[in-house]
N, C-alpha and C positions, 0 to 999 in steps of 0.2 A: 578068880583072883588073875591078875596079870602082870609081870614084869614091867615096871616102866623105867626108861633112863631119858633124862633131859639135860641139855648143856644151856649155860647161859654166860653171857657176856656180862659182866659185872662193872657197874661204873662208880662214880661217887656220890650217888644218892642210893637210900635201899630199894632193892629188887627183891619182890615177892618172888621165892625160889620153892615152895611148898606149902601147902594147906590141907589139911585134915579135916572133911566136912564132920558134921554132928552125926553122932552114931556110929561113927567108925571106931574100930577096935585100935588100939595102940599100933603104930608102925616104925619100924627099923629104918632109916633112910641113911644112905651111904653117901659120902661127898667126897671129891677129890678135885684138888686145884692144879690145873697144869701151868699156871703161869708163874713167873718169877717173884711176883709181888703176893702178899698174903691178902686173902679175902677174908672178912669178918662176917660172922653169922650171929643172929639174935633175933628180937622182937622189931617192929617196925621202927623202933628209935635207934636201932644198932648204928655205931659209929666205927672208926678206926681208932679213935682216942678218947680219953676222958671218961667220965663217968657212965656213958653209954657204949663203952668199947665192948665190942664182940667177941665171941671165941675165934681165934684167929685159924683159919684153914690153910695149912703150910703146903708149899709145893710138892707133887709126887707122893702125897701121904693120902691114906684112905681114913675118914673120919667117920664113925657111927653115932648117930643121934636117935634118941627115940621121941617120938612125937605122939600127941595124945588127941582126940577128938577135940576140934575147934582151935588147934593149935596153927599159926602160921610162922614161917621160917623166912627171915629175909638175909639178904647178903649185900655186902657194900666193900669198895676197895678204896685205898687213898689216892691210888693211881689206876684208872680204867685199866681192866684184864685184855688181854686178847681176845679175839672170837671165841667164843665156847670154851673157856677156860674153866668154869667149875660145872662138873658133872655130877648129877645127883641120879641115884639108883633106889628104887624102892617098889614094894609090891601093893599094887592099887588093888582094895578090898571093895571099896563101893566108892561111888561117884566119881 
């Protein structure tokens, strides 16, 4: 196992931020947003409003999500974030 941290600049179209390969156990993903604007997370159709509105990740708050094998998590913002505004931390088990 290895701890992995990655930072992302999130734009107005969904960006893949995490994927759990087939056969992996569940993993906890920690997310933090340093931008003044919210980042929204969800599936490949995530949006910032309407029926596909994702879970908002607010500034300077840590969120913990559990992902299962074959899950993919995407993020999007109404206004593009600053460079590397979304930080993701998790333990990489396989792949």
